C-alpha positions in Angstrom: 4.4 27.5 13.3 2.2 27.2 10.2 2.9 26.5 6.6 0.9 27.4 3.5 2.0 26.4 0.0 0.3 25.9 -3.3 0.8 24.5 -6.8 -1.2 24.9 -10.0 -2.2 21.9 -12.1 -3.2 22.1 -15.8 -6.1 19.7 -15.2 -9.6 20.0 -13.7 -10.2 19.9 -10.0 -11.9 16.5 -10.3 -8.6 15.0 -11.5 -6.6 16.6 -8.7 -9.1 15.4 -6.1 -8.8 11.9 -7.5 -5.0 12.2 -7.2 -5.3 13.1 -3.6 -7.8 10.5 -2.6 -7.4 7.4 -4.9 -5.0 5.0 -3.2 -3.8 3.6 -6.5 -2.8 7.1 -7.7 -1.3 8.1 -4.3 0.9 5.1 -4.3 2.4 6.1 -7.6 3.7 9.5 -6.5 4.0 9.1 -2.7 6.9 6.5 -2.6 4.6 3.5 -2.6 2.6 4.7 0.4 -0.7 2.9 1.0 -3.3 5.6 1.9 -6.6 4.4 3.3 -9.7 6.4 4.3 -13.4 6.5 3.4 -13.2 10.3 3.5 -16.0 10.9 5.9 -15.8 13.3 8.9 -14.6 11.4 11.9 -13.1 8.5 9.9 -9.5 7.5 10.1 -6.9 8.2 7.5 -3.7 6.1 7.4 -0.5 6.2 5.4 1.7 3.1 5.6 4.8 2.0 3.8 8.5 1.7 4.1 11.1 4.6 3.8 14.8 3.7 3.5 14.2 0.3 5.0 12.1 1.6 8.0 8.4 0.7 8.1 6.0 3.6 9.0 2.4 4.0 9.9 1.2 7.5 9.9 -2.4 8.3 10.9 -5.0 10.8 11.6 -8.7 11.6 11.4 -10.8 13.4 8.7 -11.9 16.6 10.4 -13.8 18.3 7.6 -14.6 17.5 4.0 -16.4 19.0 0.9 -15.9 16.3 -1.8 -14.1 17.6 -4.8 -13.1 20.9 -3.1 -11.6 20.6 0.4 -10.5 18.2 3.1 -8.8 18.6 6.4 -7.3 15.9 8.6 -5.1 15.7 11.7 -1.9 13.8 11.2 0.8 12.1 13.3 3.9 10.4 11.9 5.6 7.4 13.4 8.8 8.8 11.8 8.5 12.1 13.6 10.1 10.8 16.8 7.2 12.2 18.9 4.8 10.3 21.2 1.3 9.5 19.7 -0.7 12.1 21.7 -3.0 14.9 20.6 -0.5 17.8 21.0 1.9 16.0 18.6 -0.7 16.0 15.7 -0.7 18.5 12.9 -3.7 19.7 10.9 -3.3 19.4 7.2 -5.7 20.7 4.6 -6.1 20.7 0.9 -8.3 23.3 -0.9 -8.9 23.0 -4.7 -10.0 26.0 -6.8 -10.6 25.4 -10.5 -10.6 28.2 -13.1 -10.4 27.8 -16.9 -9.6 24.1 -16.7 -6.6 24.7 -14.3 -6.7 23.9 -10.6 -5.0 25.6 -7.7 -4.2 23.3 -4.8 -3.5 25.1 -1.6 -2.0 23.1 1.3 -1.8 24.2 4.9 -0.1 22.5 7.8 0.1 23.6 11.4 2.0 22.5 14.6 5.4 22.8 12.9 8.2 23.1 15.5 10.6 25.6 13.9 11.7 27.3 10.7 14.0 24.4 9.6 11.1 22.0 9.9 8.8 24.4 8.0 11.3 24.6 5.1 11.7 20.8 5.1 7.9 20.3 5.1 7.4 22.9 2.3 10.1 21.3 0.2 8.4 17.9 0.7 5.0 19.1 -0.2 6.3 20.8 -3.4 8.2 17.7 -4.4 5.2 15.4 -3.8 2.7 17.6 -5.5 5.2 18.1 -8.3 5.2 14.4 -8.8 1.4 14.3 -8.8 1.3 17.2 -11.3 3.6 15.3 -13.7 1.5 12.2 -13.3 -1.9 14.0 -13.9 -0.7 16.2 -16.7 0.9 13.2 -18.6 -2.4 11.3 -18.8 
């Protein structure tokens, strides 16, 4: 099952891109998560932190990137309860489209097990990106 969701920011695409890729900004809206990557195709991307007292280390690989516009990575979460093997990874992508100083961020995610998981995932994306939106539009 696949998910597609979007949110519009009242800031340029360069600001949204920085919000998605700068670890100092990510940490501010993503529950203190430490995100690391050099954002090159084939490079790792990791997300580490603690959620409700449980440490997590989520990871993936950058699959495609056009700096400032698009990136896609595969993703496995230690919190998902699934074994770390290829069929348990999801693909996540971010596409930015700027028009008249506003930016549309489109997020896709695949390999979602059922409708309940899809709704949960969409709610999480909207909440997270809503926090990023508040952060970016406040500055």
